[in-house]
ZAMARGU-4260 file (C-alpha; in steps of 0.2 Angstrom, whole numbers, plus 5000, padded with zeros to 4 digits):
<rodrens>
0) 4880/5300/4764 | 4864/5290/4754 | 4869/5276/4762 | 4872/5284/4780 | 4856/5289/4779
5) 4850/5270/4779 | 4857/5266/4793 | 4852/5270/4812 | 4866/5270/4828 | 4863/5270/4845
10) 4874/5280/4855 | 4874/5275/4876 | 4882/5289/4886 | 4877/5295/4903 | 4887/5309/4900
15) 4877/5324/4889 | 4890/5334/4882 | 4899/5317/4878 | 4882/5312/4870 | 4880/5331/4861
20) 4900/5326/4854 | 4897/5311/4846 | 4880/5313/4839 | 4888/5328/4830 | 4902/5320/4823
25) 4892/5306/4817 | 4876/5317/4811 | 4884/5326/4799 | 4890/5308/4788 | 4869/5304/4789
30) 4867/5293/4802 | 4851/5291/4812 | 4854/5291/4826 | 4846/5285/4846 | 4853/5288/4862
35) 4851/5282/4880 | 4856/5288/4897 | 4859/5272/4906 | 4862/5253/4905 | 4843/5251/4908
40) 4837/5264/4897 | 4850/5256/4882 | 4843/5239/4882 | 4826/5245/4882 | 4828/5256/4866
45) 4842/5242/4858 | 4827/5229/4858 | 4813/5243/4851 | 4821/5251/4837 | 4835/5236/4833
50) 4850/5249/4826 | 4863/5243/4816 | 4876/5247/4827 | 4879/5253/4844 | 4894/5262/4853
55) 4892/5259/4870 | 4901/5269/4882 | 4910/5258/4896 | 4909/5267/4911 | 4891/5271/4919
60) 4883/5270/4938 | 4871/5257/4941 | 4875/5246/4926 | 4890/5249/4917 | 4893/5244/4900
65) 4900/5227/4900 | 4887/5224/4909 | 4875/5230/4894 | 4883/5222/4882 | 4884/5204/4892
70) 4862/5207/4890 | 4863/5212/4873 | 4872/5195/4868 | 4861/5186/4878 | 4848/5192/4869
75) 4842/5184/4851 | 4834/5199/4846 | 4850/5209/4850 | 4865/5198/4848 | 4870/5202/4832
80) 4870/5218/4835 | 4891/5225/4833 | 4893/5234/4849 | 4910/5248/4851 | 4915/5251/4867
85) 4919/5269/4871 | 4930/5273/4885 | 4944/5281/4894 | 4951/5267/4903 | 4964/5257/4889
90) 4969/5245/4901 | 4974/5226/4891 | 4964/5219/4904 | 4947/5227/4902 | 4950/5227/4883
95) 4952/5207/4884 | 4936/5207/4896 | 4926/5218/4881 | 4929/5206/4866 | 4927/5191/4878
100) 4908/5198/4880 | 4905/5201/4862 | 4913/5220/4859 | 4918/5221/4838 | 4932/5238/4844
105) 4935/5252/4856 | 4936/5270/4853 | 4945/5278/4867 | 4942/5297/4873 | 4943/5309/4869
110) 4936/5305/4853 | 4946/5310/4834 | 4932/5311/4822 | 4943/5303/4807 | 4945/5288/4816
115) 4929/5285/4825 | 4920/5287/4807 | 4932/5277/4801 | 4929/5261/4816 | 4911/5263/4811
120) 4912/5263/4794 | 4921/5248/4793 | 4910/5240/4805 | 4895/5242/4798 | 4903/5236/4783
125) 4908/5220/4789 | 4889/5218/4798 | 4884/5221/4782 | 4894/5206/4772 | 4891/5194/4788
130) 4873/5199/4784 | 4874/5193/4766 | 4888/5179/4767 | 4871/5173/4781 | 4862/5179/4768
135) 4871/5168/4753 | 4873/5151/4765 | 4854/5149/4769 | 4852/5153/4752 | 4865/5140/4747
140) 4860/5127/4763 | 4841/5131/4754 | 4850/5123/4739 | 4860/5109/4745 | 4844/5103/4753
145) 4833/5103/4738 | 4846/5096/4729 | 4847/5082/4744 | 4830/5080/4745 | 4829/5079/4725
150) 4843/5065/4726 | 4837/5056/4739 | 4820/5057/4731 | 4829/5050/4715 | 4838/5035/4725
155) 4820/5029/4730 | 4812/5029/4712 | 4830/5020/4707 | 4827/5008/4722 | 4810/5006/4719
160) 4813/5004/4698 | 4827/4991/4703 | 4815/4981/4716 | 4803/4982/4701 | 4815/4975/4690
165) 4821/4962/4705 | 4802/4958/4707 | 4799/4955/4690 | 4816/4943/4687 | 4810/4935/4698
170) 4790/4933/4693 | 4797/4926/4677 | 4809/4914/4687 | 4796/4908/4694 | 4784/4906/4680
175) 4799/4899/4671 | 4804/4884/4684 | 4788/4880/4690 | 4782/4880/4674 | 4791/4862/4668
180) 4783/4851/4679 | 4770/4861/4677 | 4768/4851/4661 | 4772/4837/4665 | 4758/4834/4678
185) 4748/4839/4664 | 4755/4832/4654 | 4753/4818/4662 | 4736/4819/4667 | 4730/4823/4653
190) 4736/4805/4646 | 4730/4795/4662 | 4711/4805/4658 | 4713/4802/4641 | 4718/4782/4644
195) 4706/4779/4658 | 4690/4772/4651 | 4702/4758/4640 | 4708/4755/4656 | 4690/4754/4666
200) 4686/4743/4651 | 4700/4730/4652 | 4696/4727/4670 | 4676/4726/4666 | 4683/4712/4656
205) 4695/4705/4672 | 4679/4706/4683 | 4668/4698/4670 | 4680/4684/4670 | 4683/4682/4689
210) 4665/4676/4688 | 4665/4665/4676 | 4681/4659/4684 | 4671/4655/4699 | 4656/4648/4691
215) 4666/4637/4681 | 4658/4641/4664 | 4675/4647/4658 | 4677/4640/4640 | 4691/4643/4627
220) 4681/4654/4616 | 4676/4665/4629 | 4693/4666/4636 | 4700/4671/4620 | 4689/4684/4615
225) 4694/4691/4634 | 4709/4691/4625 | 4707/4698/4610 | 4696/4713/4620 | 4711/4714/4631
230) 4725/4715/4620 | 4712/4729/4607 | 4711/4739/4622 | 4730/4738/4624 | 4726/4733/4642
235) 4745/4728/4646 | 4753/4740/4638 | 4741/4755/4650 | 4743/4745/4664 | 4764/4746/4662
240) 4761/4764/4660 | 4750/4770/4674 | 4764/4770/4687 | 4774/4777/4675 | 4764/4794/4673
245) 4759/4796/4691 | 4776/4793/4697 | 4781/4807/4682 | 4766/4819/4691 | 4771/4814/4708
250) 4790/4821/4703 | 4781/4837/4696 | 4773/4842/4709 | 4787/4839/4723 | 4799/4849/4710
255) 4784/4864/4715 | 4786/4859/4732 | 4805/4863/4731 | 4802/4879/4723 | 4788/4886/4731
260) 4799/4881/4750 | 4814/4889/4740 | 4802/4905/4737 | 4798/4906/4755 | 4815/4906/4762
265) 4823/4918/4751 | 4807/4930/4755 | 4805/4922/4773 | 4805/4939/4786 | 4811/4933/4802
270) 4806/4943/4818 | 4818/4935/4827 | 4831/4945/4834 | 4849/4944/4831 | 4860/4934/4847
275) 4877/4934/4851 | 4881/4918/4843 | 4897/4906/4843 | 4900/4905/4824 | 4914/4893/4827
280) 4902/4879/4835 | 4888/4884/4819 | 4902/4883/4809 | 4908/4864/4817 | 4889/4858/4820
285) 4883/4860/4801 | 4898/4854/4797 | 4897/4837/4806 | 4877/4837/4803 | 4883/4838/4781
290) 4894/4824/4785 | 4887/4813/4774 | 4886/4826/4760 | 4901/4828/4758 | 4911/4815/4761
295) 4912/4804/4747 | 4916/4819/4736 | 4930/4829/4747 | 4941/4832/4762 | 4936/4845/4775
300) 4949/4857/4786 | 4941/4869/4798 | 4954/4881/4802 | 4944/4889/4815 | 4949/4904/4825
305) 4950/4902/4845 | 4942/4914/4855 | 4931/4919/4842 | 4921/4933/4846 | 4903/4931/4849
310) 4894/4937/4831 | 4873/4944/4834 | 4868/4937/4817 | 4849/4923/4818 | 4857/4907/4820
315) 4844/4898/4811 | 4846/4908/4794 | 4865/4907/4793 | 4865/4888/4797 | 4856/4888/4780
320) 4869/4901/4773 | 4883/4887/4779 | 4872/4873/4771 | 4870/4881/4754 | 4888/4884/4755
325) 4894/4868/4756 | 4881/4861/4745 | 4888/4874/4731 | 4904/4866/4736 | 4903/4850/4734
330) 4894/4851/4718 | 4908/4861/4710 | 4920/4850/4715 | 4910/4834/4709 | 4907/4846/4693
335) 4927/4847/4689 | 4927/4827/4689 | 4947/4827/4696 | 4942/4813/4710 | 4943/4816/4728
340) 4941/4837/4732 | 4945/4848/4745 | 4934/4859/4757 | 4943/4873/4770 | 4930/4881/4781
345) 4937/4895/4793 | 4933/4909/4801 | 4941/4926/4806 | 4943/4939/4815 | 4946/4957/4809
350) 4943/4973/4811 | 4924/4976/4815 | 4920/4960/4807 | 4921/4943/4806 | 4925/4934/4791
355) 4919/4916/4785 | 4929/4907/4772 | 4925/4891/4764 | 4935/4887/4748 | 4932/4874/4737
360) 4946/4864/4721 | 4930/4860/4713 | 4928/4869/4693 | 4926/4887/4696 | 4912/4898/4690
365) 4913/4904/4673 | 4920/4922/4671 | 4903/4928/4660 | 4893/4919/4674 | 4902/4930/4688
370) 4891/4945/4689 | 4874/4934/4691 | 4876/4919/4705 | 4866/4928/4719 | 4853/4932/4705
375) 4838/4917/4712 | 4836/4905/4697 | 4853/4908/4690 | 4862/4893/4690 | 4877/4884/4678
380) 4871/4867/4683 | 4864/4855/4669 | 4845/4855/4668 | 4835/4850/4683 | 4850/4851/4691
385) 4847/4863/4703 | 4837/4878/4705 | 4848/4892/4705 | 4842/4897/4722 | 4855/4893/4732
390) 4867/4909/4732 | 4851/4919/4733 | 4846/4913/4747 | 4865/4917/4756 | 4866/4934/4746
395) 4846/4939/4758 | 4853/4933/4773 | 4870/4939/4773 | 4866/4958/4764 | 4849/4962/4768
400) 4846/4949/4785 | 4860/4954/4794 | 4870/4968/4786 | 4886/4959/4781 | 4893/4957/4764
405) 4898/4945/4754 | 4911/4943/4741 | 4921/4930/4730 | 4937/4925/4722 | 4935/4908/4708
410) 4948/4901/4695 | 4940/4892/4681 | 4949/4874/4683 | 4956/4877/4702 | 4939/4881/4714
415) 4931/4897/4722 | 4932/4903/4739 | 4915/4913/4745 | 4923/4925/4761 | 4906/4931/4771
420) 4910/4946/4782 | 4898/4947/4796 | 4899/4965/4807 | 4901/4963/4826
</rodrens>
């Protein structure tokens, strides 16, 4: 009884006697009642009091129950209120029409009080359960949304941490790579600076000797004195060492320049748009351009799929990928030291991607190095033989710029195959 007193029902019937009978049954159970005797009045009362359930007569003049129900379900304010039709009509098509309009049940006239009350109670409980379920769904949705936002924030922080870690490794690698050639430049500049006075004094002696020769005043004693002074200053030694020091300094500067250009290539962000590219033509032309690089070392076979679909990519960047992969393969063949090797370049179309593969019969990648081969400045080559930037550039272009993927299979002593996957 206490639960019923908290619930308001709306009864709609154009017959006062029906309202009286139905109202009496429901009031005895403690329900709060609102009544309406026409369709228009029912809509006005429903919007104003927002009952928890509506008992709606089907047969009414001007606006029948079906039309009233249609209006109720079209209004967001009343759309969720359960409607039970009151009718003496039990034809199947009327029942189906009522359910199609959104009614939850039918009660036939004359009323059977126990049945009526049970149906009212059932649909009120179902409405309560639905609202409770909707509340739980809303709460769960909110919780999931918060968890999703928290996860996104955590992923963002993790990505930032990884980016900072990567930048740290990159900065350390740059500093390490640049430090060696800069030390060579600095030490040779120091040598040149420290020995410049001796070299200048030697040149002054030669200038004095030249003047004496021109004046015809050179004698054996003067010549011997000049030679002794030049020997004391180590002029001959300095004259031989200065070109070597300049060459070493120039080499160090060039090395720094190579590192800077490699860094520019790695972090270069092109404004160019991807264009449909004939990958077969790009592969063939790049292989031809690199002929002087691979021809003395290995035989190259091209296995290009005919009618390969065009691939959206950045042709210039993709050419750099080919250059670095082929240079890496040639170096691997040379490192194997088994004579002339073999290179295989192939293209294939599969699913929604095009796959470019480059295989070599080189030395293979040691297991300890496989997790790091795409890291900037990581190399398995001897000091000075490589900077370890080629595969880092390949990864940057393929994965970050073109949205593709790169993988490899390698066996030490047998060779390596790199597979570049480009989305179509």
